[in-house]
N, C-alpha and C positions, 0 to 999 in steps of 0.2 A: 638269293643267290644268284650270280651270274652264269647264264648258260649260253654255248655257241649256237646259233643255230644257220642253216643254209637258206640265202634270203632271196640266190636268183643263180641261175644255172645257163649255160651258154654250150655248144658244141659246134663244130664243124668235122662235117662230111665231106671228104674229098670228092671232085667231079667223075675222074676216072676209074669206070668200073672194069676188074678183069677179071673174069670168068675162070672156072676149071679148064675149059674148052682151050684157052690160052697158052695152057703147058704140054699139051697135047705132044709139040713137036722140041720140047724140051729135052736136051741129052741129060740125064741122070746116072751119078756114079755113087761109091759105096765109099765110106772115110776112109779105107785106104787103097781109094784111086781104080779101083776096077768098076769098070762099065756094068750099070747094070742093066740086064737084056730083058727084063720084063716087060710087056707091052704098058706102053705109058698109060693106054685105058684102065688097065688093072691096077694104073697106081694110083691110078686119081681116083677111081672108085674105092680103094680101101680107104687114102685119106679121107675122102667125104663122108665115109660109112664113120671112120673113128672121128675126124675134126666135126664133122655138121656142116662144114665149110663147100660154098657152089660159090661164092664170088668174094672179092674183097676193092677196097678202092685204095688209090693210090694217088699221092700228090702231083698236081701238073708240075711240068720240067720249072715252070717259073718261081714254085713253092719249095720254101720250106719248113722246116718244123717251127720256126720263131714266128713264119710266118701263117701255119697252123692255129699256134697259140693264138697269136693277135686276135683273129678273127672268130675263135670261140670264147675270148673276154669279150671283144666287143658287143658280140651278141648277149653274153651276162648283164653287160654295164646297161645296154639300150633297152633291153627286155623290163629290167627294173627300174631305167632313170638315176641310178645310183651314180654319182658327182666321182670320175676317178681320182682325182685329187683328193679324195677322201678315204683312198686305200694307205693302210698303215704299212704291209706286206705284200707282196707278189710272189709268190713260190712256185717256182716251176719246174714240173719234176720231165726226165727226161732219161734217155740212156747215151743218146749218140750227137745230141746237140745239133746243130746245123750241119745236113750234109748239101752238096750241092748235085742238081740230077748229072749223072754220069759220073759221081764221084763217087769214094765211100769212105773221105776222107773227114775226117771228125772237126769241125769246129766252134770250137767253146772259148771264145776271146772276143769280145767281151762276152759275159755270161749271157743264154737266151732272156735270163729275164731281164736281165738290162737293155735287150734286144726290143723284147715286148711291150718296155715299161716304156722306151723311147716312141715307138711304134703308135702306144696309145695316148703320146704327146705330153706325160704326166712330168709335169715341173717339179714337186710337190719333192725337195729331198728327204724329208723324213717319211717318205713311203719308201721302203726297203725292197730290194728286189734282189734275191737269189735262186740258185738253182739247187734241185735235190737229186742227184742220180741214188737212187733205192730200187732199181729195176724193175719189172714193174707194178709193183707194190708202189712204185712212187707218188703215185697223185695219192691213193689214201693214207700215207704217211705224211704228206702234205697238209692232210686236213686235221691229221692228229697234232702236226705240229701248229695248226693254225688256232686249234683249241686249247693246245696249251698255253700261246701268244694272249690270247683271249681272255682266259679264265684268270689269268694272272695279272690282269691289267695294263700289261704292256700295249694294246692293241684293241681297236674294236671294231676293224673292219679289216677283213683279208681277202686279198684273193688266192684261190688254189687252181695251177692250169697244169695238165698233161696234155704234152702233144711229142708226136714222133712220126718220123722219115723211114720207117723198116724197111722200105723198098730198096731205098737207098742201100742197104746195108748186107744185102742178102745174096747166099752164092746160087747164081742161075741153075747150077749142077745139082744141088742138094734138096733132095725131094720134101725137107722141113720147111724150106722156103716158102712154098704154097702157103702154110698159114698167115705170113707176115703181113699186115698192113701199114695206110697211113693214116692219122687223124689227131684232132685236137679238142680237148673238153675243160670245162671251167664251171669254176663254183665259188660264189661272193657269200663268206661267211660272215659275222654279224654278232657282237656281245646283246644278249636281250636276259628280259627278265622272268620271263615266262618258264615256271620247274616243268611246266608240261609239252615243253617244245626244244628241240635242238639233238644236240651230242649227249647222250647218258654214259656212255664207256667206251673204254676200246682197247685194244691189247694187240703189241707187235714183238717178233720173235726173229732174230739171226740165227740160224743154223749153219755156220760157215765152216766148222772143223773138217767135216766129210761132205759136204754140200754146196759147195763154189764151181757149180756145175756148169751153167750157164756160161760161156766163152764166146772169143774172138778165135778164129781161127783160118787156115789159107783153106784156100779154095778146094772141093774132091775130085774136079777135074785135073789131071796129069799134065793135062796140055792150056792150062789159064798162062796167061804170056805175063802177068805182072803177080809175078811169085811173092810180091811183098806185099800185097792185099791181104788185110784179113776181113773177115766176114760172120756174121751172127750164127752162132752155132748150138744147140742142144742136145742134151741126151734122153728124148723125151718118153723112154721107160721107166728110166729113175725121177724125172721129174714127177711124172703120174703117181710112181708110186709113194715117192715122198710127202705131194699134197693130199692122197688120201689120208695119210698115218696124219700129220700133223695139223691140215688145215681145220677139219673139224674141229680138232681140241681147243685151237684160239677162237674158233665163233663161238664155242661154249662158255671160255672164259669170260670173254666179252660181253656173252649175254648174263651172264651170271653176278659180274660186276656190275650191270647195269639192272640186276634184279628184276630182269623180263623171262618169262619161260618162251619157250617157243611157241604154243601156241596162241602167244600175242605176237609171234613176229607176221607182218603182212606179205613180204618180199624180202627177198637175198638176192644181192647183186653182187656178182663173182665175176672177177677179173675172166674175159672174156680168150680162155687159152686153147681150148679145145671141148666141145660138148660133153663128149663121152666122159672126160674128167670131172668136170662141171657136175653132172649129174650124178656124179659116183660121190661126191665130196657131200653133195646135197644129200643122199642118202645114209652117208655114215654120221651125220649131224644128225637125223633123225632115227637113226638107231641108238645113238648116244644118250636120248630120251625114252630109249625104249618104243618109241614109236613105226608101225610097219609101213603106214602110207605117207605119202606126198603128196600136198595139194597140188593141182592140176596147175595152177596160175601163181605157183608163189615164187618161180624163179625164171624173170624175165630173160631173153636171149637177144645178141645180136649179132654173134659171131657167122650165120650163116651166110649173112650178106654183107659182113663190114670185114670179117676176118680179124685175126689180132691185132691191135692197134698199140699193143702194152699199157703204159701207163693212159693211153688216152679210151680203154674201154669201158672204165665204171665211170668217169666223167660224162661220158657220151649215153653210156645208158639211164645215167639219173637223170639229165636231161632231156632225156625223151621220154621216161616215163614219167615227170614230171610234168610234161608238155602233152600227154594222152596222146604219143605217137609210137604207142606198143603194141599194136593190134590187142585192144580192150585190157590191159596192166595197167593200173592208176592206183595212186595213193591220196586215202582220203584225211582230213583234219584227225591226229590223234593216232593216224595209224604208225606202227613201231617198222621198222626197215633194219638191214643189214649189210654194210657194205665190207667185202673181204676180198684180199688179193694174196698169190702168190708168187714168187719169183726169183730172176737171179740172185743169189747171196748165201744160203735159199733164205731169204725173207719172206714173212707172211704178217700178214695185220687182219683186222676187223675192228669195224667201228658201229655200233649200234646206236640209232638215232630216230625222234619222235619227230613226223612230221607236223 
């Protein structure tokens, strides 16, 4: 029986640390263009209370999403000794492609995947590189697609990368801009015949009819000089309510397909969008199983110091976890873990793995 295993990971955490204090002198506006007159300290303290974020990382001015993805991919390859020419697919999840510093113009030609393949120096034309725009769940969905390729016999080795520079597409006059950050994460997946290791099951949903919420919009400031520019926008409360209603059910469906009980799950890696939301999602999952208490060490978090880097949060979490860099969180051979995400679309997915 062919099964897909994650055999190597890598991540790139940008150099520039941006603390909450950086926003003390920001001028925030409401969505209707009216100035927010609340003290910025009150706004920032409430933001930290809800999201858990105290700081986030931004890419250097000379870096774009393809650079961050390349550095994460390079780390995965060098740590494993895998020959990059042996990759059958390079799947790159992102939302905005390459965006230059001090610009919010999206650059998608050629694809980010092709750019990363070129940066890696891969000559093999049978290594197919393509982009996957799927909102924040894009990297997890790339893992699911790679699993299909491998189990069908179409591929033996795939690399899935999530990379984003959200700092280039945020509205500095929107308080939600404090959530977003930059980063890159990568994983190599390979065919193997060990039935006790690898991806066991997964589930994906798209709720587009009523929930295509995350979109681009104009700056909240009525004084912005470039009126044609669009920035990332979100409806936080609606996203929160949607996630609590649907994500736990998708996680449970994936676990049921895998034949795994919640008691057998060692770690749950959830997209780092909002600490309060992630905790509430996990509480709902445990409630579905009639369990009143949650193990203290089941859900590692990075959002407090890394912010929400969209498609890069889950692969970064996984890489830090597998390399014992998450404050005592670790996986042992045979441990089951779940990766799950929710975001623009609205898309949801979950993958169940055995380490």
